N, C-alpha and C positions, 0 to 999 in steps of 0.2 A: 519532463514527464507528460503526458497528455491523459488529463484527466475530465466525463461529467461531471454536468453541472454539481449533482449532488454531493458527491463525493471530496471536490474541488470548495462548497462552501464548508463541508464539514472540516475539514484543515484550517482552512481561511479562521472559521471561529471556536479552532483548537478542539472541538470534539473527536476528530480524530487525529490521534496520533502516531498512527502505524501504517504504513503504505504496504501492499501487498503486491508484490508482482515475479515473474516469474526470474530465476537465477541465471538468465542469459547472460550471452558475451557483453550487454548495455551492462546489465549491474554488477556483475564481474567487477567492473573499473571503480565505482563504489567504495569510497573509505571514510571512515568515521572524521569527522567534520567536515565533507564536502559541503558541498550546496547545489541542491536541486533546485531547478525552477519546476513551476508545476503551470500547466497552460490548461485552463477552461478549453474546451473544446466549441461549446456552444459562444460563448459571448468573446472569449480571445485575450480574458482577462487574465495576469499573471498573477504570482505571490513568487517568493524565494522560502525557502527553510532548510535547516540544516540537518545534516544526518549527525544523529546523536546514537543510535547503535542499531547494526545490521545483526542480523541471526538467520540462519539459514535452516530448513526444514525440507523434508524427502516429499514433503507434499502440503497442500492447505490443510489437509484435515487436522496434522500436527501441527501447524501452526495457531489452526484456532481454536485447539483445546489449550497450548501456551498462554495466549491472551485473552483478557477478558474483553467480551465483545465489545463494549462501547470504546476502547483502545484502537478497533478497527473499524469504530465508525456507526454502528450501529444502536440505537435508542435502546433505552429499558424495556421496553414491550415491542421492541421487533425480536421476530426469532434472526436467532445467526446459524448459518449453515456454510459449512467448507463448501460445498454441493453449487452455492453462489458462484464463486470464481470460475464453472465450467461455463459460465455465459460469457467470458472473456479468453479462457484459455484451454485448447484441450487437452485429456488424459495424457496421451501421448507426449506433447509439449510439456507436459507437469515430469510425468515421469522422467525425459529425457534431461531436462534442467536440474526438478529441483524447484524449491521457492525459495526468498527470503521475504523477510521481516525488515521494513525499513523505520524505525522510529526516528520521527522527528519533531521541529522544533521550528514553526514558523519565525520569521524575522524581518524586519522591516525594512 
């Protein structure tokens, strides 16, 4: 999965433990204990993480209400809004597919 530098670094440091994605065809294939390779789209650095939990939601608002914002990669002083995800996904895609929270743990 491709990530921008900021979320990639947050996952690498262990600060972000939940990755949020559309529950599209690709994500329906994910299972517990699978491994995901994340790629930093800026540096091309890679890291591997193990899927610890998969939780589906109708939309990002539900997901954001379920998790603590720091698990999603926000810092304590930052405002966390599900609307932030509209930068990446259209409302129609969110309605079409739903969303998934992928709880991960980085592995060596």
